[in-house]
C-alpha positions in Angstrom: -24.0 -20.1 9.0 -21.4 -21.3 11.5 -18.9 -21.7 8.6 -19.6 -18.1 7.6 -19.1 -16.8 11.1 -15.8 -18.7 11.4 -14.4 -17.2 8.3 -15.5 -13.7 9.3 -13.7 -14.1 12.6 -10.7 -15.7 10.8 -10.4 -12.8 8.4 -10.7 -10.2 11.1 -8.0 -12.0 13.1 -5.6 -11.8 10.1 -6.5 -8.1 9.5 -6.1 -7.0 13.1 -2.9 -9.0 13.7 -1.4 -7.7 10.5 -2.3 -4.1 11.4 -1.0 -4.3 14.9 2.1 -6.4 14.1 1.0 -9.2 16.5 1.2 -13.0 16.1 -1.8 -14.7 14.5 -4.5 -15.8 16.9 -6.3 -18.6 15.1 -3.7 -21.0 13.8 -4.4 -22.5 10.3 -3.4 -26.0 11.3 -5.9 -26.0 14.1 -8.9 -25.4 11.9 -11.0 -27.1 9.3 -10.5 -24.9 6.3 -13.7 -25.5 4.5 -15.1 -22.4 2.7 -18.9 -21.6 2.9 -21.1 -22.2 0.0 -21.6 -19.4 -2.5 -25.3 -19.0 -2.0 -27.6 -16.1 -1.0 -29.1 -15.7 2.4 -32.5 -16.8 1.0 -31.0 -20.0 -0.4 -29.3 -20.6 2.9 -32.7 -20.7 4.6 -34.0 -23.0 1.9 -31.1 -25.2 0.9 -33.3 -27.6 -1.0 -34.1 -24.9 -3.6 -30.5 -24.0 -4.1 -29.1 -24.4 -7.6 -25.4 -24.1 -8.2 -25.7 -22.2 -11.5 -22.4 -21.0 -12.8 -24.1 -18.4 -15.0 -25.6 -16.6 -12.1 -24.2 -13.1 -11.3 -21.8 -12.9 -8.3 -23.5 -12.3 -5.0 -22.2 -10.7 -1.8 -21.0 -14.2 -0.8 -18.9 -14.5 -4.0 -16.8 -11.5 -3.0 -16.7 -12.7 0.6 -15.4 -16.1 -0.3 -12.8 -14.5 -2.5 -11.6 -12.3 0.4 -11.5 -15.4 2.7 -9.1 -17.0 0.2 -7.0 -13.8 0.4 -7.0 -14.0 4.2 -5.3 -17.5 3.9 -2.6 -16.0 1.7 -2.2 -13.1 4.2 -1.8 -15.8 6.9 1.0 -17.5 5.0 2.8 -14.3 4.5 2.6 -13.5 8.2 3.9 -17.0 9.1 6.8 -17.0 6.6 7.9 -13.4 6.4 6.8 -11.5 9.5 7.6 -14.0 12.3 10.2 -12.4 14.7 11.6 -15.8 15.7 13.4 -17.1 12.6 14.4 -20.5 14.1 11.5 -22.7 13.4 10.7 -25.2 16.3 10.5 -28.9 15.5 6.7 -29.0 16.0 6.0 -26.3 13.4 5.8 -26.6 9.6 9.1 -27.1 7.8 10.9 -23.8 7.1 11.0 -22.2 3.7 14.4 -23.0 2.2 14.4 -20.4 -0.5 12.5 -17.3 0.7 13.0 -15.5 -2.6 11.5 -18.3 -4.7 8.6 -18.5 -2.2 8.1 -14.8 -2.6 8.0 -15.0 -6.4 5.5 -17.9 -6.1 3.3 -15.9 -3.7 3.3 -13.0 -6.1 2.1 -15.2 -8.9 -0.6 -16.7 -6.6 -1.8 -13.2 -5.7 -1.9 -12.1 -9.3 -4.0 -15.2 -10.2 -6.3 -14.3 -7.2 -6.7 -10.7 -8.6 -7.5 -12.0 -12.1 -10.4 -14.1 -10.7 -12.1 -11.3 -8.7 -15.9 -11.7 -9.3 -17.0 -9.0 -11.6 -20.5 -7.5 -11.3 -22.4 -6.3 -14.4 -23.0 -2.9 -12.6 -21.0 0.0 -13.9 -19.9 0.9 -10.3 -18.8 -2.3 -8.7 -17.6 -1.2 -5.3 -16.9 -4.7 -4.0 -14.7 -5.5 -6.9 -12.7 -2.3 -6.3 -12.4 -3.2 -2.6 -11.1 -6.6 -3.5 -8.5 -5.0 -5.7 -7.5 -2.7 -2.9 -7.0 -5.7 -0.6 -4.8 -7.2 -3.3 -2.6 -4.1 -3.3 -2.5 -4.2 0.5 -1.3 -7.8 0.5 1.3 -7.1 -2.2 2.7 -4.3 -0.1 2.8 -6.7 2.9 4.7 -9.2 0.8 7.2 -6.8 -0.8 8.0 -4.3 2.0 10.9 -4.9 4.5 10.2 -7.7 6.9 12.1 -9.9 9.4 12.6 -12.5 6.7 13.8 -10.0 4.1 14.9 -6.9 6.0 16.6 -5.4 2.9 14.6 -6.1 -0.2 16.1 -5.7 -3.6 15.5 -2.5 -5.5 13.4 -4.4 -8.0 11.0 -5.6 -5.2 10.9 -2.2 -3.5 10.1 -0.6 -6.9 7.2 -3.0 -7.2 6.2 -2.2 -3.7 6.2 1.5 -4.6 3.8 1.0 -7.5 1.5 -1.2 -5.4 1.3 1.6 -2.8 0.5 4.1 -5.5 -2.2 1.9 -7.0 -3.6 1.3 -3.5 -4.0 5.0 -2.8 -5.4 5.6 -6.3 -8.2 3.0 -5.9 -9.1 4.2 -2.4 -9.3 7.7 -4.0 -11.7 6.4 -6.7 -14.0 4.8 -4.1 -13.7 7.9 -1.9 -14.7 10.2 -4.7 -17.7 7.9 -5.5 -18.9 8.3 -1.9 -18.7 4.6 -1.3 -15.7 4.4 1.1 -16.7 2.9 4.5 -14.7 4.5 7.3 -12.9 2.2 9.8 -9.7 2.0 11.7 -8.5 -0.6 9.3 -8.9 1.9 6.5 -6.9 4.5 8.5 -4.1 1.9 8.8 -4.2 1.0 5.1 -4.1 4.6 3.8 -1.4 5.6 6.2 0.7 2.6 5.4 0.3 3.1 1.7 1.5 6.7 1.9 4.3 5.8 4.3 5.6 3.0 2.0 5.4 5.4 -1.0 7.6 8.0 0.8 10.0 5.3 2.1 10.6 4.0 -1.4 11.1 7.5 -2.8 13.9 8.0 -0.2 15.5 4.6 -0.7 15.3 4.2 -4.5 17.2 6.7 -6.6 16.2 5.1 -9.9 12.5 5.1 -8.9 12.8 8.7 -7.8 14.3 9.5 -11.2 11.1 8.4 -12.9 8.6 9.9 -10.6 6.6 13.0 -11.6 6.1 15.5 -8.8 2.5 16.2 -9.8 1.6 12.5 -9.6 3.5 12.0 -6.3 1.6 15.0 -4.8 -1.7 13.8 -6.1 -1.3 10.4 -4.3 -0.2 12.0 -1.1 -2.9 14.7 -1.2 -5.6 12.0 -1.7 -4.3 10.1 1.3 -4.4 13.3 3.4 -8.0 14.1 2.2 -9.2 10.6 3.2 -7.5 10.8 6.6 -8.9 14.3 7.2 -12.4 13.1 6.5 -12.0 10.1 8.9 -10.4 12.4 11.4 -13.8 13.9 12.1 -14.6 10.6 13.8 -11.2 9.3 15.1 -8.4 11.5 16.3 -5.7 8.9 15.3 -6.6 9.6 11.6 -5.8 13.3 12.1 -2.5 12.3 13.7 -1.7 10.1 10.7 -2.6 12.9 8.3 -0.3 15.4 10.0 2.5 12.9 9.9 2.0 12.4 6.1 1.8 16.1 5.6 5.1 16.7 7.4 6.9 13.9 5.5 5.4 15.1 2.2 6.8 18.6 2.6 10.2 17.4 3.7 10.2 14.9 0.7 9.5 17.6 -1.9 11.8 20.2 -0.4 14.7 17.8 -0.1 14.2 16.5 -3.6 14.3 20.0 -5.0 17.2 21.0 -2.9 19.3 18.3 -4.5 18.4 19.4 -8.0 22.1 19.4 -9.1 22.0 15.6 -8.7 18.6 15.1 -10.2 18.3 17.5 -13.1 17.3 15.9 -16.4 19.7 15.6 -19.3 17.4 13.5 -21.5 14.4 14.3 -23.7 11.2 12.5 -22.9 8.5 11.8 -25.5 5.6 13.9 -24.1 3.1 12.1 -26.2 3.9 8.7 -24.6 0.9 7.7 -22.4 1.6 7.1 -18.7 -0.4 4.1 -17.3 -2.5 5.2 -14.4 -0.9 8.7 -14.4 -2.5 12.1 -14.4 -2.6 14.0 -17.7 -2.4 17.3 -15.9 -1.4 20.5 -17.6 1.8 22.4 -16.8 -0.2 25.2 -15.2 -2.1 22.8 -13.0 1.2 21.3 -11.9 2.6 24.7 -11.0 -0.5 25.4 -9.0 0.0 22.1 -7.1 3.7 22.9 -6.5 2.8 26.3 -5.0 0.9 24.6 -2.2 4.1 23.2 -0.7 6.4 25.4 1.4 10.0 25.7 0.3 9.4 24.8 -3.4 10.9 27.4 -5.8 8.2 29.3 -7.6 9.8 28.8 -11.0 10.4 25.1 -10.7 9.3 23.3 -13.8 9.6 26.3 -16.1 13.0 25.3 -17.6 13.5 23.5 -20.9 14.0 20.3 -18.9 11.1 17.9 -18.3 8.8 19.8 -15.9 8.2 17.9 -12.7 10.2 14.9 -13.8 13.0 14.1 -11.3 15.3 12.3 -13.7 18.9 11.3 -13.1 21.8 12.0 -15.6 22.8 9.0 -17.5 26.4 9.4 -16.3 25.4 9.1 -12.6 25.6 5.6 -11.1 23.1 4.6 -8.3 25.9 4.1 -5.7 27.2 7.6 -6.4 24.0 9.5 -5.7 22.2 7.1 -3.3 23.3 9.3 -0.3 21.2 12.1 -1.7 18.0 10.0 -1.3 18.6 7.7 1.7 17.4 10.3 4.1 14.2 8.6 5.3 16.3 7.0 8.0 16.3 10.4 9.8 12.7 9.8 10.8 13.3 6.3 12.0 16.4 7.3 13.9 14.7 10.2 15.7 16.5 13.0 13.7 13.2 14.4 12.4 11.6 17.0 14.7 8.8 15.6 16.9 9.6 11.9 16.5 11.5 9.8 19.0 12.9 7.3 16.4 11.7 3.8 15.7 13.6 0.8 14.2 11.2 0.2 11.3 8.0 1.3 9.6 5.8 -0.7 11.9 7.4 0.9 14.9 6.8 4.4 13.4 3.1 3.6 12.8 2.8 2.4 16.4 4.2 5.7 17.6 1.7 7.7 15.5 -1.3 5.7 16.7 -0.3 5.5 20.4 1.1 8.9 21.1 -1.1 11.8 22.1 -1.8 14.5 19.5 0.6 17.4 19.5 
């Protein structure tokens, strides 16, 4: 039981320190990192009758132990990528010589962790979905800008974008099933996922070129719905929702205002399936677009690909990047109502620590 309590405290420490951008409290090297046994509470009271049968279905401890393992990976990411002091003192662990090789190795480790999530036989396995959500959260932590890699490559930011989309999608699935447990950690996860999604839209012209407006709006709307529901209990969720709403409107409006630079000149096979995408009809898409101020009523009616923000082949990324690198307005204080922060973590601090407007 003491081992279980330790790992619960350890996992909470990693989650809270990551959420608040603070140094880790319980140092890994100061602890005995032995995982608890995968047994039920009844077996814990009667250890003599415990049988370590591999064919038994996963218990609540199976998922907990798996999340404890993820907390250790979260800890390593915090140590290596999110430490403000980049000069490692002599008494600390040796520094990582190749941060990009380490990042690729950590991505592989996380993918292996995801592939071994305990699967329940029940049709609705909420715990497995929550574990998958934690995987996407950790991938976003690994791929987004950090003190170690302040300017990630477009490839890594594109992966970060898709991880944020998947995170919001799985939270939406759990929310629609009525199984989403509200907490301030959830507020942070949903808000960060939406913010990273918008950040990547502004920063990556090629990613923007492949995004469908209806799918983008679906993800952002789901984030706002979850935050609105949580806002009935905690005011900071309402503040986060309002921020996402403002940024979403500005994002859609600016994308459409730059249509000369983003109109499509290629034909897309409409029968090609889109992994994880919405198979919404054109009329439904127009109905969604009408809900955003400043969007032309006839947008998507042309013979071009409706809702697809594609770039002409003759455009190079460096020639049109200035159309999209406008997210800095918010961080620099050029967006109305925001004082300006140096990074995404700073923006989130402002949202959660300023009084509601």
